[in-house]
C-alpha positions, 0 to 999 in steps of 0.5 A: 268451149268458147262462146261461138261469138256470143258475148257471155257473162263471165262468172269469176272462178274462185276455187273452193276445195270440198273434201268428204270421205276421202274425195276431193272436189274443186268448186270454182263457183260455190263462192257466189252463194255467200256474196249476194251482191255479186249473185244479183249482179250476175243474174242481171247479166244473165237476164240481159243475155237471155233478152238479147239471144231471144229477142227474135222470139218476141213475136212468138211469145206475144202470139203464145200469150194471146193464144193462152189468154184466148182459152181462158174465160177471164170473167168468171165465178167459182162454185159457192162453198159453205162455211158456217152460215155463209156461202163463199165464192171467188170471181175473176175479171178481164184485165185484172190479175187476181181473184176476189172472194165474195159471200152471201148469207145462207138461207135458213131452213126449218128447225133452225138449220141451214138450207142446202140450196147453193146460191147462184153467184151471178144473181145472189142477193146482198153479196159482200166482198170478203177480200179483193186480191187486186186491191191488196196487191196494189202496185206490188210486183208480187202478191200471193195468198197463203191460207185463209180462215173465217171465224166461227160466227162469220164475222172475221176473216184471217188472210195470209199475204205474201208480198215477196214470193218467199212464202213468208206471210203477214196475217191480216184480220178484218171484219168482213161486213165493214172491211175494218182491219182489226189486226195485222200485227202478225208477221213472218208467219208460215203456212196455216192459220186457224180460228180457235173461236172469235178471240184468238188464232193459231199460226206457225213460224219457220226457223232459219232453215225455213222449216215450220217448227212452232205453233203460236196462239195470238189473241186478236188485237193483242201485241204479237209480243204477247203471243203464246207458244203452244208447240215447238218441234225440235227435231230438224227432220220434222215440220209442223202443219195445223188444221181444224177438225171439220166438227170444229172441236179440235186443232190437229197439229201434224208433225211430218218428216219424209218417212214418219209422222206424229199427230197431236190434238188440242182443244180448239177453244181452250188449247191449254187444257191439255193435248193428246198424242195419237201415236208416238213417232216411230221410224218408218211409220206414217199416219194422219188423223181425222177427228170424227166426233168422239172418235178418230179415223187414222190413215196409217202404214203400220200393217201395209206399205200402201196404208190402211184405215183404222179408227179409235176413240179419242179417249183411248188412242193407244194402238192396241185400241185401234180398230180396222175400218178398211184394208184395200186390195193389193195394189191399192193405196189409201191417201187421205180420209175426210170425215163428216157426221154420217160418212167419210171420203177416202182418197185412193190410188188404184191401177195408177189412177186416182179414186174417191171412195165413200164409207157410210156410218151404219147406224142400223147395226149396234156396236159389237161387244168390246167395240167401245161404241165405235161406229160401224162402217159400210163397204166403200162405194166408188165415185164414178170418174172417167179413166185417166182423169184426176179426181180429188176431194175438194175441202169445203162444206160442214160437218153435218152435210149430207154431200161433199164436193170433188174436182175432176180434170185431165189433160183434155177435161177442163176442171169440173166440180161435182157434188156427190150426194150421200143418201140412204144406207144402201143407195147409190151415190148421186153425182151432180156436175155443178160447174165445168170451167168454160174454155173458149175456142176449145173443141175437145173432140179434136184431141185424144189422150191415153196411157201407154207403157215404156219399158225400163232397162230393168224390165219395169213398165213405166206409165206415160200419159200422152195427148195430141191432136187426133190428126197426129199420126205416129209417122216419126216426124212429130215434135214432142215435149216429155214432162217428168218429176219423180220425187217425194212420192208425189204423183204427176196426175193429168191436169188441164192447162190452157197453156198446153193447147197452143202446143197441141195445136201446133201438132206436137205430142205432149207426154208425162212420164210417171217415173219411179220416185213418184207415187202413181203406182203406190208406195213401192213405186216411190221407194224404188226411186229414192235414196240409193235407188234414185237413178231409176228416176232418171233411167225411167225418164230416158226409157220414156223418151226412147218409147216416144221415138221408137213408137214413131210418136216423136221425131228423134231430133224434135224431142224436148224435156221439161221438169221443175224443182226436183224435176229440174234435178231430173232434167240435169241428170238426163242431160248428162246421161243421154244428151243425144236424146233431146233437142232442148231441155227446160229446167224450172227452178232446178235442184241441180247442185244437189250434193253441195246443197245436201251437204249443207245442213245450214241451208233451208230444208236440208236436214229434212231432205236427208230421208229422201236423198240420204245423208252424204255427211255421215255416209260415204256410200250415200256421198258417192252415190249422190256424186254419181248423179248430181247434175252440177258435178257430172257435166261431160265434154260432149254436145248437149241439147239447148238448155233454158234454166228458169229461177226466181230470186226469192225462191226459198226451196231451191236457191237461184244460186244452183241454176246460176252455177250450173249454167256457168259450168255447162258453158265451161264444159260442153262442146255444143255450138251455142248458136244452135244450142244456146244455154240460157238462164232467166231469173224472176226478180220478183217471185218465188218457187212458183214464179211471178204472181198474177194471171197475166204474168204467169201467161207471159212466163209460160210463153217465154218457156214455150217460145224457146222450146217450140222454136228449137223444135221447129214447131213455132 
């Protein structure tokens, strides 16, 4: 393939021989992974090519950015949530990129309690700034916040900040009332910061492979050299997460691989008095623990693949002492549980959709003999939500609260915060809408969203969520965008995005394919799209594309495909397997050099990924299977759709080397007319896996992607 008179960047070929299990593969471009200077130079050249070839799209990009901004209420406040004796909320402003967080003191109630009356953030008296992202970002090209925590007395705020996009954080601890920084000495921390009291914090660190593997205790004001290592995870398949129990008594250290887990409990105020392992790790057994006073609720898959809910006393966590609390019906899955003093909230999946169910503590029923005083729980009550909407628990509130917050949204329903009041033993749940995000210039009655089912080659029914304008008919002439992910058991549940409205307003059909490898239909759905069944993810997506065309929803010559990260691997695979199905493909931060990466245990996150993809180092079968679909190694000499790959220099999850190599090999191999079907790479120089930072930057980046797609679909 020549450049069809395009002046293409020339990535030098320096063949490297790769040999495993009797197979030899020659890779002309792998050398650049180890030459950072050459890599950055090549990325700059690719960005210049992108700018030249898409210069004519600048007016469209400007229009799209303006349209997205027109659907965002830029000066807004969030719903206040309570932490201790204060209410906290965020605020955004027009012309500013980042939110600020404010708070005010909660009003006292009788008997030394706190009034449950939520303040109006617009009129709250004596509101104080907790932190302002705009001031912290200053003139930085990138600014991100990891986790934030407040000391139990409300005096201090610990804030994780990222100035590069590499998801490595500096922890800044300051007095909220005075703004005085009391400690900013902890650097290179991972996700997670927890106050153990007013004197120390817990935080995590990553190893060279960017795996969170240590938990440290830092005394506020001390030199980090004096910090104490609380826990270190030596098994490279496991990563560490930390959280505080809602009753503020325990630190929960969660250890997670792709297929198994283990939880360890420490005293939050005195972690050195000992620890308790809830259940020793066992291959294939996954569980999480939610302390609940003197007992704990446990979500686990010991007895059914779609998880059940059990409980145990914290002074006897042996599996033999576990007591079943809730076993859902077949086809239903328990995702997580959140405990309050008088009730618990279960996040569920049923019929492919999200649900919340509430279990009350039954204080009127005495404990049964042999129950060791464990609580009795009522039958679960479902929180009512519209069909096809995504509903989820909103982490907020205090242990003693008689209510909780949840969020609800869909492609057409803007993010909505509900307060669910849990009253007497047998009373109905009372749901109050606290806020629905205001979307200017948006009339939801002009659009429709619904679920349809495609049929895969093996007969499996694949759900799709579809949205379009109501005046769009299935006449076979519409443009369409099909989104997919399908890995790690992560569900692509419907969400609202102002950036989608310009697409729908142009008469395009938008669809999300809920392919195997995701978690939409339970554990079996995930299991059928991983390891040696991974190809189901790709063929499901192709089946979804065929449905859109055969149903008349989309013109066969006007269909785009889009996916990010592991969804970028999906894009690379379907480009090879069915290039004729798509006019254009956008692969964001794409995992397209999958086999090479998984063969390198020295690269970030690789060892932990073996439980998702298999270990091609040790298994010839896994090696051959991965080689059969890895996008970089299966490019064919035929016409391909137009391709836009987007990446970021500081991405630690998917190296920008992968799309760089992929694009070079595509241009080497395919027979496309690059004027009609360009193959381009755009790399963010100040950003990470999520792209650049700041509201305006995110709009502009999305406009680059949409302008490329819509122009090629003749839908601009």
